[in-house]
C-alpha positions in Angstrom: 73.0 -78.6 -211.0 70.2 -76.4 -209.7 67.7 -77.7 -207.3 64.3 -77.1 -208.9 61.0 -78.9 -208.9 61.8 -80.5 -212.3 65.1 -81.8 -211.0 63.4 -83.2 -207.9 60.9 -85.1 -210.2 63.8 -86.4 -212.3 65.6 -87.5 -209.1 62.5 -89.3 -207.8 61.9 -91.0 -211.1 65.6 -92.1 -211.3 66.5 -90.6 -214.7 69.5 -88.5 -213.7 73.1 -89.5 -214.2 74.7 -91.0 -211.2 76.8 -87.9 -210.5 73.8 -85.6 -210.9 71.7 -87.9 -208.7 74.3 -87.8 -206.0 74.5 -84.0 -206.2 70.8 -83.6 -205.9 70.6 -86.0 -203.1 73.1 -84.0 -201.1 71.2 -80.8 -201.7 68.0 -82.4 -200.5 69.6 -83.6 -197.3 70.9 -80.1 -196.6 67.6 -78.3 -197.3 64.6 -79.2 -195.0 62.2 -77.5 -197.4 63.5 -79.7 -200.3 63.1 -82.8 -198.1 59.6 -81.7 -197.2 58.8 -81.2 -200.8 60.0 -84.7 -201.7 57.7 -86.2 -199.0 54.8 -84.0 -200.2 55.2 -85.3 -203.8 55.1 -88.8 -202.6 52.0 -88.1 -200.4 50.0 -86.4 -203.2 50.8 -89.3 -205.6 49.5 -91.8 -203.1 46.5 -89.8 -202.1 43.2 -91.3 -203.2 40.2 -89.4 -204.6 42.5 -86.6 -205.8 40.8 -84.3 -208.3 42.4 -83.2 -211.6 42.9 -79.6 -212.8 40.5 -78.2 -215.3 41.7 -78.3 -218.9 39.1 -75.8 -220.3 37.2 -72.9 -218.9 38.3 -70.0 -216.7 40.0 -72.2 -214.1 42.2 -74.0 -216.7 45.5 -72.8 -215.3 48.1 -73.6 -216.6 47.6 -74.5 -220.2 48.2 -78.3 -220.8 50.6 -77.4 -223.6 52.5 -75.2 -221.2 52.9 -78.2 -218.8 54.0 -80.4 -221.7 56.8 -77.9 -222.6 57.7 -77.8 -218.9 58.1 -81.5 -218.8 60.1 -81.5 -222.0 62.4 -78.8 -220.6 61.7 -76.4 -223.5 59.9 -73.7 -221.5 61.6 -70.3 -220.9 62.7 -69.5 -217.4 60.0 -67.0 -216.5 57.2 -69.5 -217.3 59.1 -72.3 -215.5 59.0 -70.3 -212.3 55.3 -69.6 -212.7 54.5 -73.3 -213.3 56.6 -74.4 -210.3 55.0 -71.8 -208.1 51.5 -73.0 -209.0 52.5 -76.6 -208.3 54.0 -75.8 -204.9 50.8 -74.0 -203.9 48.3 -76.6 -205.2 48.4 -80.3 -204.4 46.2 -81.0 -207.4 48.6 -79.5 -209.9 51.6 -81.0 -208.1 50.1 -84.5 -208.3 49.2 -84.0 -212.0 52.7 -82.8 -213.0 54.4 -85.5 -211.0 52.2 -88.3 -212.3 52.7 -87.1 -215.9 56.4 -87.1 -215.3 56.2 -90.7 -214.1 54.2 -91.8 -217.1 56.6 -90.2 -219.6 59.5 -91.8 -217.8 58.0 -95.2 -218.2 57.0 -94.7 -221.8 60.2 -93.2 -223.0 62.4 -95.4 -220.9 60.8 -98.7 -222.0 59.8 -98.5 -225.7 57.0 -100.9 -226.7 58.2 -104.1 -228.4 56.0 -105.1 -231.3 56.3 -108.8 -232.1 56.9 -109.8 -235.8 53.7 -111.8 -235.9 51.7 -108.8 -234.9 53.5 -106.6 -237.4 52.8 -109.0 -240.3 49.1 -109.3 -239.2 48.7 -105.6 -239.4 50.3 -105.5 -242.9 47.9 -108.3 -244.0 44.7 -106.4 -243.0 44.4 -104.9 -246.5 46.3 -103.8 -249.6 47.6 -100.2 -249.9 45.6 -98.2 -252.5 47.1 -96.3 -255.4 46.8 -93.0 -253.7 48.5 -94.2 -250.5 51.2 -95.9 -252.5 51.9 -92.7 -254.4 52.1 -90.8 -251.2 54.4 -93.4 -249.7 56.7 -93.3 -252.7 56.8 -89.4 -252.6 58.0 -89.5 -249.0 60.4 -92.3 -249.4 63.4 -90.0 -249.7 62.7 -88.3 -246.4 61.7 -91.4 -244.5 64.6 -93.6 -243.1 62.7 -96.7 -244.0 60.2 -96.7 -246.9 56.9 -98.4 -246.4 56.8 -101.9 -247.9 55.3 -101.9 -251.5 52.2 -103.9 -252.2 51.6 -104.3 -256.0 49.5 -106.8 -257.8 52.4 -109.1 -258.8 53.7 -109.3 -255.2 50.2 -109.9 -253.9 49.6 -112.7 -256.4 53.0 -114.3 -256.0 53.7 -114.3 -252.3 51.8 -116.5 -249.8 50.9 -113.5 -247.8 49.3 -112.0 -250.8 47.1 -115.0 -251.4 45.8 -114.7 -247.8 42.4 -113.0 -247.8 41.7 -110.2 -245.4 39.1 -112.4 -243.6 41.7 -115.1 -243.0 44.1 -112.6 -241.5 41.6 -111.1 -239.1 42.1 -112.6 -235.5 39.4 -115.0 -234.2 38.2 -112.6 -231.6 37.5 -109.9 -234.3 35.7 -112.0 -236.8 31.9 -111.8 -237.2 30.2 -114.8 -235.6 27.2 -116.5 -237.1 23.8 -115.9 -235.7 23.5 -119.5 -234.5 26.7 -119.3 -232.5 25.4 -116.1 -230.8 22.0 -117.5 -230.0 23.0 -121.0 -228.7 24.5 -119.7 -225.4 21.3 -117.7 -224.8 19.1 -120.7 -225.4 21.2 -122.8 -223.2 20.8 -120.3 -220.3 17.1 -120.2 -220.9 16.8 -124.0 -220.7 18.8 -124.1 -217.5 16.6 -121.4 -216.0 13.4 -123.3 -217.0 14.7 -126.5 -215.5 15.5 -124.8 -212.3 12.0 -123.2 -212.1 10.4 -126.6 -212.8 12.4 -128.1 -210.0 11.2 -125.5 -207.6 7.6 -125.8 -208.7 7.5 -129.6 -208.3 9.4 -129.7 -205.1 7.1 -131.4 -202.5 9.2 -130.0 -199.6 8.5 -126.5 -200.7 4.8 -127.2 -201.2 4.5 -128.6 -197.6 5.9 -125.4 -196.3 3.3 -123.2 -198.1 0.5 -122.0 -195.8 -2.7 -123.8 -196.9 -5.9 -122.6 -195.2 -8.9 -124.9 -194.8 -12.3 -123.5 -194.1 -13.4 -126.3 -191.8 -10.4 -128.1 -190.5 -10.3 -129.3 -186.9 -7.5 -128.5 -184.5 -4.6 -130.9 -184.5 -3.8 -132.5 -181.2 -0.6 -134.6 -181.7 1.8 -133.9 -178.8 4.8 -134.5 -180.9 4.2 -131.3 -182.8 4.4 -132.7 -186.3 5.9 -130.1 -188.6 3.9 -131.3 -191.6 0.6 -130.7 -189.8 1.5 -127.1 -189.1 2.4 -126.7 -192.7 -1.1 -127.9 -193.7 -2.8 -124.8 -192.3 -3.1 -125.1 -188.6 -2.9 -121.7 -187.0 0.4 -121.3 -185.2 -1.1 -119.6 -182.1 -3.7 -122.4 -181.8 -1.1 -125.1 -182.1 1.1 -123.8 -179.4 -1.3 -121.9 -177.1 -4.6 -123.9 -176.8 -5.2 -127.2 -175.0 -6.0 -129.9 -177.6 -9.3 -131.8 -177.3 -9.3 -135.5 -176.3 -11.9 -136.7 -178.9 -10.0 -135.5 -182.0 -9.1 -137.9 -184.7 -5.6 -138.8 -185.9 -3.6 -136.2 -187.6 -4.1 -135.6 -191.3 -1.5 -136.6 -193.9 0.0 -133.7 -195.9 -2.1 -133.3 -199.1 -1.2 -132.1 -202.5 -2.1 -128.4 -203.1 -5.2 -127.6 -205.2 -8.9 -128.3 -205.1 -8.4 -132.1 -205.3 -6.2 -132.1 -202.2 -8.7 -130.0 -200.3 -11.6 -132.3 -201.2 -9.7 -135.4 -200.2 -9.0 -133.9 -196.8 -12.6 -133.0 -196.2 -14.4 -136.0 -197.7 -12.0 -138.8 -198.5 -10.8 -141.5 -196.2 -8.0 -140.6 -193.8 -4.8 -142.6 -194.2 -3.1 -144.0 -191.2 -0.8 -141.5 -189.6 2.9 -142.0 -190.0 4.9 -141.5 -186.7 7.5 -139.0 -187.7 10.1 -138.0 -185.2 9.5 -134.5 -184.1 12.0 -131.8 -185.0 10.0 -129.0 -183.4 11.1 -127.2 -180.2 9.8 -128.5 -176.9 6.1 -127.8 -176.1 5.2 -124.7 -174.2 4.9 -124.5 -170.5 1.1 -124.6 -170.5 1.0 -128.1 -172.1 -1.7 -130.2 -170.3 -0.7 -132.9 -167.9 0.2 -136.2 -169.7 -2.3 -138.1 -167.5 -5.2 -136.1 -168.9 -4.2 -136.4 -172.6 -2.1 -139.6 -173.0 -0.5 -140.4 -176.3 -2.1 -143.4 -178.1 0.5 -145.9 -179.2 0.6 -146.3 -183.0 1.8 -149.4 -184.8 4.8 -149.3 -187.1 3.8 -148.0 -190.5 4.3 -150.0 -193.7 5.3 -147.0 -195.6 9.0 -146.3 -195.5 9.9 -142.8 -194.2 11.9 -140.4 -196.3 15.4 -139.6 -194.9 14.6 -135.9 -194.7 11.7 -136.7 -192.3 13.9 -138.5 -189.8 15.6 -136.5 -187.1 19.0 -137.2 -185.5 18.8 -139.6 -182.6 20.8 -137.4 -180.3 18.3 -134.5 -180.3 16.8 -134.3 -176.8 13.3 -133.1 -178.0 12.5 -136.2 -180.1 9.4 -138.0 -178.8 10.2 -141.8 -178.8 7.2 -143.8 -180.0 6.8 -147.5 -178.9 4.0 -149.9 -179.7 3.5 -151.2 -176.1 3.3 -148.3 -173.7 2.4 -144.6 -174.0 5.1 -142.1 -174.2 4.7 -139.0 -172.1 5.4 -135.7 -173.7 8.9 -134.2 -173.0 9.3 -132.0 -170.0 8.4 -128.5 -170.8 11.5 -126.4 -171.3 12.0 -123.8 -168.6 12.4 -120.5 -170.4 15.0 -118.2 -168.9 13.7 -114.7 -168.4 15.1 -112.2 -170.9 17.2 -109.4 -169.5 15.1 -106.4 -168.7 15.9 -103.6 -171.1 16.0 -100.3 -169.3 13.2 -98.1 -170.2 13.9 -95.0 -172.3 14.1 -91.7 -170.4 10.8 -90.1 -169.8 12.0 -86.8 -171.3 13.1 -86.9 -174.9 15.9 -84.7 -176.3 14.9 -81.8 -178.5 15.7 -82.4 -182.2 18.9 -80.6 -183.0 19.8 -80.1 -186.7 23.3 -79.2 -188.0 22.5 -76.5 -190.5 25.9 -75.0 -191.7 26.6 -75.6 -195.4 30.2 -74.7 -195.0 32.7 -75.9 -192.4 33.3 -79.3 -190.8 31.6 -80.9 -187.8 33.0 -84.3 -186.8 30.9 -87.1 -185.3 32.2 -90.3 -183.8 31.0 -93.4 -185.6 31.0 -96.4 -183.1 30.5 -98.9 -186.0 33.7 -97.7 -187.8 35.4 -96.7 -184.5 36.5 -93.4 -185.9 35.6 -89.8 -186.4 33.7 -88.9 -189.6 32.8 -85.6 -191.1 29.1 -85.0 -190.6 27.1 -84.1 -193.8 25.1 -80.9 -194.0 21.6 -80.7 -192.4 22.2 -83.9 -190.4 20.4 -84.6 -187.1 22.2 -84.8 -183.8 20.8 -87.8 -181.9 21.1 -88.7 -178.2 24.5 -90.0 -177.1 26.2 -88.5 -180.2 29.8 -87.4 -179.6 30.6 -84.4 -181.7 33.8 -82.3 -182.2 34.3 -79.0 -184.0 37.9 -78.6 -185.3 39.3 -75.2 -185.7 38.6 -72.8 -187.4 35.1 -74.0 -188.0 32.1 -72.9 -185.9 29.0 -75.1 -186.3 25.4 -74.1 -185.7 22.8 -76.5 -184.3 19.1 -75.4 -184.4 16.4 -76.6 -182.0 13.8 -77.8 -184.5 11.1 -75.8 -182.7 13.0 -72.6 -183.5 13.2 -71.5 -179.9 16.9 -71.6 -179.6 20.2 -72.3 -181.4 23.5 -73.7 -180.2 26.9 -72.7 -181.6 29.7 -75.2 -181.3 33.0 -73.2 -181.6 36.2 -74.6 -182.9 38.2 -76.8 -180.6 35.1 -78.2 -178.8 34.3 -81.8 -177.9 30.9 -82.6 -176.4 28.3 -85.4 -176.0 24.6 -84.8 -176.3 22.3 -86.9 -174.1 18.6 -87.0 -173.1 17.7 -84.6 -170.3 16.8 -86.1 -166.9 14.1 -83.4 -166.5 11.9 -81.7 -169.1 14.3 -79.7 -171.3 16.0 -79.3 -174.6 19.0 -81.6 -174.0 21.8 -82.5 -171.6 25.3 -81.6 -172.8 28.5 -83.1 -171.5 31.1 -80.5 -172.4 34.5 -82.2 -172.5 36.4 -79.2 -173.6 35.9 -76.1 -175.7 33.2 -73.4 -176.0 29.4 -73.5 -176.5 27.1 -70.6 -177.2 23.3 -70.8 -176.4 21.0 -68.2 -177.9 17.4 -68.4 -176.8 15.0 -66.5 -179.2 11.8 -67.0 -177.3 10.4 -69.1 -174.4 8.2 -72.1 -175.2 4.5 -72.0 -174.7 4.5 -74.8 -172.1 4.4 -73.8 -168.5 7.7 -73.6 -166.6 11.2 -72.4 -167.6 13.0 -74.2 -170.4 16.0 -76.1 -169.1 19.4 -77.1 -170.6 21.5 -79.6 -168.7 25.3 -79.3 -168.7 28.0 -81.5 -167.3 31.4 -79.8 -166.8 34.4 -81.0 -164.9 32.5 -84.1 -163.7 29.6 -82.0 -162.1 26.0 -81.7 -163.5 24.3 -78.4 -163.7 20.8 -77.3 -164.8 20.4 -74.0 -166.6 16.9 -72.5 -166.5 16.3 -69.7 -169.0 14.4 -66.9 -167.3 14.0 -64.4 -170.2 13.7 -64.5 -174.0 16.7 -63.2 -175.9 19.2 -64.8 -173.5 22.7 -65.3 -174.7 24.8 -67.7 -172.7 28.4 -68.9 -173.2 29.9 -72.0 -171.7 33.7 -72.6 -171.6 35.7 -75.6 -170.4 39.5 -75.5 -170.5 41.7 -78.5 -169.6 44.6 -78.0 -167.2 48.1 -79.1 -168.1 50.1 -81.2 -165.6 53.0 -79.8 -163.6 54.8 -83.1 -163.2 54.0 -86.8 -163.1 51.3 -87.4 -160.4 52.0 -89.9 -157.7 48.4 -91.2 -157.8 45.9 -90.4 -160.6 43.1 -88.0 -159.8 40.8 -86.2 -162.2 42.2 -82.8 -163.1 39.8 -79.9 -162.4 38.8 -77.7 -165.3 38.9 -74.0 -165.8 36.4 -71.7 -167.4 32.8 -71.0 -166.5 29.5 -69.5 -167.6 29.1 -66.2 -169.3 25.7 -64.4 -169.6 25.7 -61.6 -172.1 22.0 -60.8 -172.1 18.9 -62.1 -170.4 19.1 -64.1 -167.2 19.9 -67.7 -166.2 19.4 -69.7 -163.0 22.1 -72.3 -162.4 21.3 -75.3 -160.2 24.1 -77.7 -159.2 23.8 -81.3 -158.2 23.3 -80.4 -154.5 20.3 -78.1 -155.4 22.1 -74.8 -154.8 20.7 -72.1 -157.1 22.6 -69.1 -158.5 21.1 -66.5 -160.8 23.5 -64.9 -163.3 22.7 -61.6 -165.1 24.8 -59.4 -167.4 25.8 -57.1 -164.5 27.5 -60.0 -162.8 27.8 -62.0 -165.9 30.7 -64.4 -165.2 30.2 -67.5 -163.0 33.4 -69.7 -162.7 33.0 -73.5 -162.4 33.2 -74.4 -158.7 36.8 -75.5 -157.9 38.4 -73.6 -160.7 38.8 -70.4 -158.6 38.5 -69.6 -154.9 35.4 -67.6 -155.6 32.0 -69.2 -156.0 29.7 -66.2 -156.6 29.1 -64.5 -160.0 31.7 -62.0 -160.8 31.6 -58.8 -162.9 32.2 -59.4 -166.6 35.0 -57.0 -167.5 34.8 -57.7 -171.2 32.6 -59.8 -173.5 34.6 -62.8 -174.8 35.6 -62.3 -178.4 34.2 -65.7 -179.4 30.7 -64.7 -178.2 30.5 -61.5 -180.2 28.8 -61.2 -183.5 31.9 -59.9 -185.3 32.4 -61.9 -188.5 35.6 -63.7 -189.1 38.2 -62.0 -191.3 38.7 -62.7 -194.9 42.0 -64.5 -194.1 40.3 -66.8 -191.7 37.6 -67.6 -194.2 40.2 -68.4 -196.8 42.2 -70.6 -194.5 39.0 -72.4 -193.5 38.1 -73.1 -197.2 41.6 -74.4 -197.9 41.5 -76.7 -194.9 38.0 -77.9 -195.6 39.3 -79.3 -199.0 41.6 -81.7 -197.2 38.6 -83.6 -195.6 37.2 -86.8 -197.2 33.6 -87.4 -196.1 33.7 -91.1 -196.7 36.8 -91.8 -194.6 37.7 -91.5 -190.9 39.9 -88.5 -190.2 42.6 -90.8 -188.8 43.3 -92.1 -192.3 44.1 -88.8 -194.0 44.8 -86.1 -191.4 48.2 -87.4 -190.4 49.2 -86.8 -194.1 47.9 -83.2 -193.9 50.2 -82.6 -190.9 53.1 -82.8 -193.3 51.7 -80.1 -195.6 54.4 -77.5 -196.5 51.9 -74.7 -195.6 52.4 -74.0 -191.9 48.8 -72.9 -191.3 47.3 -76.0 -192.9 49.6 -78.3 -190.9 48.8 -76.5 -187.7 45.0 -76.8 -188.3 45.5 -80.5 -189.0 47.3 -81.0 -185.7 44.5 -79.2 -183.8 41.9 -81.3 -185.6 43.8 -84.4 -184.4 43.7 -83.0 -180.9 39.9 -82.9 -180.7 39.8 -86.5 -181.8 42.5 -87.5 -179.3 44.7 -88.9 -182.0 47.8 -89.2 -179.8 49.8 -91.3 -182.2 49.8 -88.7 -185.0 50.3 -86.0 -182.4 53.5 -87.7 -181.1 54.9 -87.8 -184.7 53.9 -84.1 -185.1 56.4 -83.2 -182.3 59.1 -83.6 -185.0 57.3 -81.4 -187.6 59.2 -78.9 -189.7 56.8 -76.1 -188.6 57.0 -74.5 -185.2 53.2 -73.9 -185.1 52.5 -77.6 -185.5 55.0 -78.6 -182.8 53.6 -76.2 -180.3 50.0 -77.3 -181.1 51.0 -81.0 -180.6 52.7 -80.2 -177.3 49.6 -78.5 -175.9 47.3 -81.2 -177.1 49.4 -84.1 -175.7 49.8 -82.3 -172.3 46.1 -81.8 -172.0 45.4 -85.4 -173.1 47.8 -87.1 -170.7 46.1 -86.5 -167.3 42.6 -87.4 -168.6 43.0 -91.2 -168.0 45.4 -93.2 -165.9 46.2 -95.5 -168.9 47.3 -92.6 -171.1 50.8 -92.6 -169.6 51.3 -96.2 -170.7 50.0 -95.5 -174.2 52.4 -92.5 -174.4 55.5 -94.5 -173.5 54.5 -97.3 -176.0 54.2 -94.9 -178.9 57.3 -92.9 -177.9 59.3 -96.1 -178.2 58.1 -96.5 -181.8 58.9 -92.9 -182.8 62.0 -91.8 -180.8 65.4 -93.3 -180.1 65.6 -95.3 -176.9 67.9 -92.8 -175.3 65.4 -90.0 -175.9 62.2 -91.6 -174.8 62.6 -90.8 -171.1 63.4 -87.2 -171.8 60.4 -86.7 -174.1 58.1 -88.4 -171.5 59.3 -86.2 -168.7 59.1 -83.0 -170.7 55.5 -83.8 -171.7 54.5 -84.4 -168.0 56.2 -81.0 -167.2 57.7 -79.4 -164.2 56.4 -77.4 -161.3 57.7 -74.1 -159.9 59.5 -76.0 -157.2 61.4 -78.0 -159.8 62.4 -74.7 -161.5 64.1 -73.7 -158.3 66.2 -76.9 -158.3 69.7 -76.2 -159.8 70.1 -79.7 -161.2 66.7 -79.8 -163.0 67.4 -76.2 -164.3 70.8 -77.2 -165.8 69.2 -80.3 -167.5 66.5 -78.2 -169.1 69.0 -75.7 -170.4 71.2 -78.5 -171.7 68.3 -79.9 -173.7 68.2 -76.6 -175.6 71.2 -77.8 -177.6 69.9 -81.3 -178.3 70.0 -82.6 -181.8 66.3 -83.6 -181.9 64.1 -80.6 -182.6 61.2 -82.2 -180.6 63.3 -82.2 -177.4 64.6 -78.7 -178.0 61.0 -77.4 -178.5 59.7 -79.2 -175.4 62.6 -78.0 -173.2 62.1 -74.3 -174.3 58.3 -74.7 -173.8 58.8 -75.7 -170.2 61.4 -73.0 -169.6 59.2 -70.3 -171.0 56.2 -71.5 -169.1 58.1 -71.4 -165.8 60.0 -68.2 -166.3 58.2 -66.1 -169.0 61.6 -65.3 -170.6 62.9 -66.1 -174.1 66.4 -64.7 -174.6 65.7 -64.9 -178.3 65.8 -68.7 -178.4 64.2 -70.5 -181.3 64.3 -74.3 -181.6 64.4 -74.1 -185.4 67.0 -71.4 -185.6 70.4 -72.2 -187.2 73.0 -73.9 -184.9 75.0 -70.7 -184.4 72.0 -68.7 -183.2 70.8 -71.5 -181.0 74.1 -71.8 -179.3 74.2 -68.0 -178.7 70.7 -68.1 -177.1 71.6 -71.2 -175.0 74.7 -69.3 -173.7 72.5 -66.5 -172.5 70.4 -69.1 -170.5 73.6 -70.6 -169.0 74.5 -67.1 -167.9 71.1 -66.8 -166.4 71.7 -70.0 -164.3 75.1 -68.7 -163.1 73.4 -65.4 -162.1 70.2 -66.8 -160.5 71.4 -70.3 -159.5 68.3 -71.9 -161.1 65.6 -71.0 -163.6 63.7 -69.3 -160.7 65.9 -67.6 -158.2 65.3 -67.2 -154.5 
């Protein structure tokens, strides 16, 4: 049985005979491409927000009828190959065909069972007319079962015939009377009216309403009665001013309206009811209790409502006794609020992401993940951004004085400048281009802060039209370090046009011009002075990208989902059968430090993806002392226990001294014949890095070719004694 896309779909939907299923399963195990296609089919079926192919218009390819014939296995061979080629190139068409095949399998494999009661109800919906009866009799010879006859005698004699069409209609399809439709609406309206009446007549709610009196005296009760504040006493006056000694007793809460207002102004005042205070303690500027004592009040005859009583265990309740005055509670000592650090005196210039094509990632602290930034979004202070390859993102200074280009593979953090300037950039890795169109009108030189390799620098632009490039490259380790120390970075500053004055943290100034246009970061090279620029870096030139790169970028951009963190969908893209898409997905995971998915990418079917994952993990490892523990924990979940130590050591790497050790050299060459492709790829990566030789070895080559290349490396060891001879 041939291994085609249709047989794969039949195998996945379990509609093949047992012998055929066994044969297809063996062929899938023998072919890595077939196994990858099976995984891809499962992935596209599970993928959310998948679009559907057009059914009309110029992009309607292939024709839906053609797909139907393909699923029915009635299509000729030439057209079958065309449909399968389109499905293998497009996830949308592959998902559509696979889903349709699943639906047809379910429908044809499990026919719908119509109950007898439902069938009789359908027959009773109405009698067949004369025309329909004649048509049914005319086709009776061709039909296997003639339609049941419905004549007048049968209708009159059978019980079903006497049943009217209205009686046979189900209850949920019958027309309801107007009263039955209106009654639920009236009931809802009555409930709503009762609810509104309850709210309007609620005395508790009325007491909380702010009632203003034109000539009301200040209330002086020290227990801070909540009802008095609700009657219109100004909040600031109640808590901030010293009450007078000659004021009368507090006023009872009055009903709202004009009658309540007149009763408060002219009518007799009822005796106050001592209500336990539920307010917070009085402020610190409360007068001394000796100067304004609380007059004892006799027990009232009116019974208090339960809602006006406060729990006895609350410490701020003022206890009222009839014999002796009760001093006010001790003023609460307010703890000073933590001092919020003042914002920097120099704001960051407004940077706007203006590219309408491409992807710029921004870290979202709320969702703890990297999200694709929408077009024309603003870059704020402390925003962490990343540009995955092959996308270059342009950021414009809103004043129009300059623009910043963030090249693919860059991770940076934008901060407020410590001195007047555009911004302060912490360049973690990657490349940044700064093009200054004109100098600002303000006096002084425009500044741009940069932090690279743990050191802060200040760039002062001296001339309009200046083009500056910044590059930071992480170093890969050459073995497990004894004690963790920050790894230095490579790269430097490139000046293509104009002039820049660089000032380091110690105040040392260096002017860089195009004739000496390369200034390496201190510590990356023995030299500290600007060096001649032998060639302009290609990434800083104005040469437009090729048509192939644009097409790859457009294809890769379709894999991004704006509403989801990239960690949720990029690991699936790593398994894409297209090598270039899978490689770009691995590099995008690298700029987000997604080490878990990168470790799984070590076993990818594509050499490009494996190499990209090796480089990303080796650059990530020395950045934090905890990364080694994270690596081992994830390796234990992905690899066999016997292989974890080997993968860990290969990722940490070896030095030139290790390459001169015969035992280490033999171990590296022995790993070239390992059964795990990740270990083979890692071992050859280290051998080639140390020696620069290949001997035609490929980790993904067939076993015969791998063994022949490994034999040449063994001959190299016998001849040299180690990977690097004396």
